[in-house]
N, C-alpha and C positions, 0 to 999 in steps of 0.2 A: 791431373791438374784441375782445380775447381773452376766453375764458371766465373767466380769473382776474380780468381788469379788471371784468367784469360782476359777478362775485362780490364783489369789493372794493366796488364802487359800491353794491350792494344792502345790504352790511353797514354802510355808512356812511349818513349823511343829508345828504351834501354838496349834491346837486341832484336832487331827486325827479323833476322834469320831464325833465331831461336823461337820467336813467337810464331813465325810461319810454320816451323816444324811442329810445334805443339798443336796448332790449328789443324794441320794435316793429319796428325795422329787422332784427334777427336773426330774429324771427318771420316776417316777410314773405319774407326770403331763404330760409328753410327751406321754407316752403310753396310758393315759386316754383321750388324745385328747384335753387337756386343754391348750396346747401350741404347737406350731410348732417349731422344732429345728431351732434356729437362727433367729426367728422372734419376740421374746418377750424379755423383760428385764430380765426375769428369764429363762435363757437358758443355755444349756451345752456349753463348750468351742467350738470354731469353728471346730477344727479337730474332736471332738467327735460328734458334731451335724451333720456334713457332713456324718460321718460313720453311725449314727443312721438313717439318711434318706435313705442311701443305704440299711440298714437292713429292713426298712419298705417297700421299693420297692421290695426287693427280697423275702420277706415273711419269714424271720428268726423268729422263735417263741421264744419270750423272756422267756417263761415258760418251755421250753423243750429243753434239749440238743439233738443234732443230734448224733446218734450212730457213734462212730469212727470206721473206717476200716483202721487199721494201715498197713503200707507197709509189705509185706512178708520179712522175714529176708534176703533172698538172694538179693532182690532189694534194701533194706536198705544198705547192705554192698556195693553193686555196686555204689549206689549214694555217699556213703562216699568216696570210692576210687576215683571216678571221680571228686569230688568236690575240687576246688582250696582252699576251706576253711580248708581242712584237714591239709595243711601245716602250717596254723596259729593257729590251735587249741591249741597247747601248750602255745602260747603267750596269747591267750584269757583266758585260764585257769589260768595262772600265774597272770594276771592283775585283773581278776574278782572274782575268787573263794574265795580268802581271805575275800573280802567284802561280798560276798554272804553267806559264812559260818557265819560271824559275825552278819549279819542281818537276818539270817534264811530265805535265799532265794536260788534259784537254777539258774544256768546258762544254757541257752538253745541256741543252734545254729541250724538254719533251712537252707534249700535250697531256691532257688528263688520261688518255688512253695508252700512254707509254710510248707513243711514236716520237722518234727523234726529229725535232723540227730544225734545230740549229746545232752545229758542232764546230768549235773553234779551238785553236791552241797549237801546241807543238807538232810540227810536221812529222817527225819520226814516230811520235805516239799515234798520230792519226793513221799512219800507215800500219802500225801494229793493230789498231782498232779495226781497220779495213779487213784484216785477216779473220776477225771474229764476226764480221758483218755488222759491226757497231758503227753504222754510217747514217747519214740523213735518210729519214723515211723508215728506218728499222723499227721493229716492234721489240721494246726492251722490258716487257712485262715478265712476271715470274713464270707464267704458263709457257712462255717461249724460251727464255734463257735461264730459268731457275732463279735461285736466290741471288739478288744483286741490289745495289743501293737504290736504283731508280724504281724497279718493280716492287721491291719490298717496302720502300717509302710510300708508294701509292696505296698499298694494302694497309700498312700500319698507320698511315695518316700522320706521320711525324718524321723528322730527320733521321737518317739511318746511315751508318758506316758499315761497309762490308769489305773485309780485308782478307786477301789471299785465299786460304782454304775454307773461309766462311762462305765463299761461293759454292753453291751446290754442284754445279757442273765443273768437272776437273779442268777443262780447257780454260777456265777463267781464273784458275788459282794463281796465275802470275800477275793478277790485277788487284788494285785497291780502288775503292770508289766511295764517295760520300755524296748523298743527295738529300735535298729538302723539298717538301711539297710547297707549291705556290698557290695561294687561295685568293679569290676575288674578295677584297675587303668589304664590299657592299653587302654580300649575302653569304660569304663563307664557301662559295662554290669552288671546287677544285679546278684549277686551271692547268696544272702540269707540275713539273719538277725542274730544279736546276741541280746540276751534278758536276763534280770534278772527278775524273778518272785517270789512271795511269798505271805504269808498272808497279808491282808490289814493293819494289825497292825504293820507290819514290814516296812511300807512305810517310805522313807526318801526323802526329796525334791532334794537331790543331785544325786539320782540314775540315772536319765536321762542324766545328764551331764557326769557322769562316763561312762555310756554305750556308749555315743556318742564319747567321747574322745578315748576310747579303740577301737571303730570301726575305727576311723581315724588311730590309730597306726597299726591296722591289715592291712588296705589298704596300709599304708606305707611299711610294711614288704612285702606284695605281690609285690609292685613296686620294692623293692630292689632285691627280688628273681628273678623277670623278668629280670632286668638289668644284674645280675650275669649270668643267663643262656644265655643271648645274647652275653656276653663277651666270654664265653666258646665256643659258636658256632662260633663266629667271628674268634677266634684263629685257629680253625680247618679248617674253610672255606677259610681263606686268601691264603694259598699256592695253593689251588685248583683253586681259581679264577685267581691267577697270571699266571697260565699255560694255561688258556683257550684262544683260538684264536677266539673270537666272543663275543656276548652279553650274559650275564648270571647274575643271582642273587642268593644269598644264603639267605634262610629264615628259621625261626623257624617253628614248626608245625602249628602255628596260622597265618603264613604269614608275621611276622615282619621281616624286611629286616636288615641283618647284614653286607652285602657287595655286591658290583656289579662289573661287568666288561663291559665296553663299553656302559654304560647307565647312565642316571641321576638317582640317588638313590631315590625311593619313600620311604615313611615310612612303608608301608604295601602292600602286595599283597593279593588279594582275592583268597584263595585256597578252594577247596572242603572240606567238613567236614571230609571226610575220604580219603585223597589223596593216590594215588598209583603210583608207578614208571611207566613211560611210556609216551606216547603222551598225551598232555593236552592242551585244548584251554582255554586261560585266557583273560578276557575282555579287558585288557589294551595292551596286547602284541600279541594276536592271538595264532597261534599254537606254542607250546613249548614242551620241553622234560623234564620230572621230574626225578631226580636221588636222591637217599638217601644220606644224610650226617649224621655224628654222631650228633644227637640232632636236625635235621632239614632236609631241602631239597635244592638241587641245581636245579635251573630252567634255562635251556638253551633256549634262546629265538630264534624263527625262526624254520621253518619246512616246510613241504610240504603244499603249499597253496591249499585250497579247500573250498568249501562252508560250512564253519564251524561257521557261525555267529549265534547268539542266535535267537531262534524262540518263546520262551515262558518265561514269568516272573510270578512268584507267590509272591505276597506281603502278608505276613502273619502278621496281627496286631491283631490276635485273643487272644493272651496270655497276662497274666498280668506281665510276667517276661521278656518282651522284644519283639522286632519285628525283622523279618528277610525278606530278599529278596532272592529268588532262581531263577537263570537264567539257562535255559536249551536250548540245541541245539544239532546238530548232533554229536558234539565231547564230549557230556556229560553235566553234570550240576554242579553248585557250588552255595554255599549259603554265604550270608554276613550278619553279625549282624549289625543292624541299630542303630544309636544314636537316642534319642527321637526326635530331630529336623528333622533328615533325614526321620524318620518314618512318621512324619507329612507331610513333603514335598511330599513323594511318595504317601501317602494316598490321598492328594489333587489332584495329577496328575492322579491317578487311577480313582478318582471320576469325573474327567473332561478330558475324552479322547481327546477332541478337542484341549486341551492345555490351558495354562494360561500365561499371561504376568508377568513380574517381579512385576509390580505394583499390579496386581490381587493376586499374591502369597503373597505379603507383607500384603495385606488386609486380606487374608485367615489366615495367621499365626500370625499377630500382631495387626490386626485391624487398620493398618496405612499404606496406600499405598505409603508413602514416603520412607519406609525402603527398597528400592530396592537394595541398596548396600549390606545389610546383606543377602538378598535373593540370590543375584548373588554369593556372597562368599560361602554360604552353598551349592549351586548347583555346584559350581566349585569343592568343596571337594567331593561331591557325584559322580560327573562324573569321578573322578579318578578311581572309582570302576565300574561305570556303563556307561562309555562313549559310549559303543556299543548299549545300549538299550534306551538311553535318547537323545532326539532331542531338539533343541531350536528354538526360533523365530516362534511360541511361545514355551515355555517349555512344553514337552509332552513325552510320550513313543514313541519310533521310529515306523514308519510305518511298518507294517508286523509282529510286535511282539504281540503275544497274551498275554493279561494281566489278571491274576486271582487275585481277592482281597478277602482274607480270613478275615472275621470279627468275633468278639466275638459273642456268642449266644444272648447276650442282648446288645442293642445299648448303654445303659448307662455305659457299661464297656469298651467302645472304648478308647484306649490310655489314661488310667485313670490319668496319670500325666500331660497331655497336657492341656494348657489353650488357645490354638489357637481357634479363633472364628469359623473356618470352622469345627474343630473337635467338639466343643461344640454344633454347630447346628446339626451335624450328630448324636450326642447322643440323641437328641430329636426326631429323626426319620424324 
C-alpha cells in the first residue's frame, strides 16, 4: 500500500479496522527490516517515517514502555502557574471537551518540554490512559514514549495526527491522537501543545483540523490578552514619560515597549529574565536605570560611562523548545529568546568565528548565495538586540567577545525544525 493510499485512508473514515491493519503491516515490515521508512512504495506517511527513523537512531524499544517519572506535585503546580497557557485553558476546554466527550477522548495540554500539565475528558478513557502512564506530569516526548502526536508535533513544529500502528511503541497501537503546537504570538516562542487522544476506534478524520483550529483560536486569545495588558501599562506610563526630562522607555515585563520619551520607539527591549530595579546595562542603550511601573518597568537611558561592554556570549541551541542567547559583562547579564531564523544565523556565526559574507550566509541558510537581501534584513533585525556583540564586513561575533556554543547531546537533534543546509550538515557530524 503506498504512502499516498495510507494518507487517503487516514483522512477518510471508510474502514477504520482495515486502515489499522494496513498500518500494522507497514509497522511490522519496517521493524523487520523489510523496508526503510520513506524509501519504498509501501511506507508510512512522511511525518511518521521521519519520526520512526529518529526512534531507530535513538534506540527506542518498540516492545517496551519506558517507565514514567512524573513531575512532583509542587513542580507541576509551579509549571502550571508560570505557563501562559493557563489563561487560555478555559477556552480550550470549552472548544474541545464537548467533542472529546462525544468521541470518547481526552484533552491534554502540555508545556514546551512535553510535560502533561492538564488532562480532562472521558473518565473511562482517563483510566485507560493511566495504564500507559499518560497522566498529569508525564513526559510525552518522542525520546520517552516514541512516535506520538504530542512528541512528534513538538519536533515537527506543526499539527500531527498519529493513528493506531503509526505509534512506534506497540502498546500505543490501540490509541489515536492529534496534537497542535501552541506558540506565543508575540515572538513565536513554543509554549506547548494541545492534544485530543482516545481509543483507535474513536478516530475521526476531522480531529486534526479541529485541534489545529482551536490552537489558532488560543493563540489569538493570547494575542488579545497581550494587547490589553500593553494598553493598561501605556495608560499608567504616559503621565510618567511626559514629566521626564531625558530619554526613557516604558516596557512590560518581557520588554515590549509601550511608550518612549526622547527616543525612536523600538518594538522591544532585551531585558534580563529577572530584572531588578537599579543600574542596568542594555545592549542598545548602554548604561540605564530601571524603575518599577505598575505592570512593567521604566528605563531611564544614560548613566555613568564605564567599561561595561559585553565580554561573553552563550548561544544555547541544545533544547527542543527554543534557543536563547545570553550576553554577560561587568554590568551583569541578560538573555534573549531567538526566533528559529536568528538561531540558525547565530549558530553559523558561532561555527565560523572568522566570519561569513552575506552570500556565504545565504548559502548556509537557503542553499542559494543570491538571497543576500533576506540575510541582511534578518541580521539588521538581530542587531537591534545584539549590536554590541555582532560585527560586520564580514558578519561575525565582535573581537574580544568570548563565545560559548551549547549543542544538544546528539547532533541529529540540532535545531530540529531547521532546513538550513549548514544545520543539516552539522547534524551529520
